[in-house]
N, C-alpha and C positions, 0 to 999 in steps of 0.2 A: 504494500500500500504506500503510495507516495502522494504528496500534496502537489497539485499542479497549480502553478501561478500563471496568470494570464500573460502570454507573450503576444501582445497585440501588434500585428503587422498588417497595416491597411485595413483595419476593422475586423480581421479574422483572428480567432483565438486558436492557438495550436494546442494539441493535447500532450505535448512534451513538457517535462518539468523545466523550470527556469534554470536550475543548476543540477549537475549530475549527482547521483546518489553518493559517490565517493567524496565529492566536495562537501556535501551536506554532512556526511559523517565526520569528516575532518573538522568542519566548523563546530559541530556539536562537542567533540572531544576537546577542541581548543578552548571553547568558551567555558566548558566545565573545569578545565585546568586553570584558566584565568580566575574563575570564581574561587576555586580552592586555594590558589595562591593568595588572593586578596583576603580570604578568611584566615589563613595561616599567619598572615602578617601581624594581625592584632593578637591572635591567640599565642603566637610564639613569644612576643615581647612580654605579654602578661605572665606566661609560664616561666620565663627566665627571671622575672622580678619576684614571682612567688617562690621560686626555688632558692633565690638569693636570700630571701627572708627566712625560709624554713625548708631545710633539705628534704623533709618528708613529703613535700609537695611535688617532687620530681615525677613520680608515677602518674599522678593525676594530670600534670602538665603535659607529659608525653602522650597520654591517651587523647587529651583534648587537641593536641597539635596534629596527631595522625588522623583524627576523625574526619576532617574535610577531604582528605585524600580518597575516602571512599566514594566521593562524587565522581572522581576521574575513573576509578575502577569500575563503577557502575556504568558510566558512559561508554567505556571500552566494551563491556559485556553487551550493552545494547547494540553497539556498532557491529560486533561479531554476530549477534543474533539476527540482525536485520539485513546484513549484506550477504 
């Protein structure tokens, strides 16, 4: 199943997608990686600060830092399932 965007050429609408499926998959994984990196920016700095205050917070900080990476892993799984 693919979403077809209108490619209007002289009033006619073609039935082909606006971008190829591989380009759409690359865009999806790239945007997921960008979002995960943006989330890790704030989480990582907070985790380092919490670990500097209390060494027992290292485990929690590590888990919270790795958690956004599951977005990229799930995006890759979806790409492999759909292509």
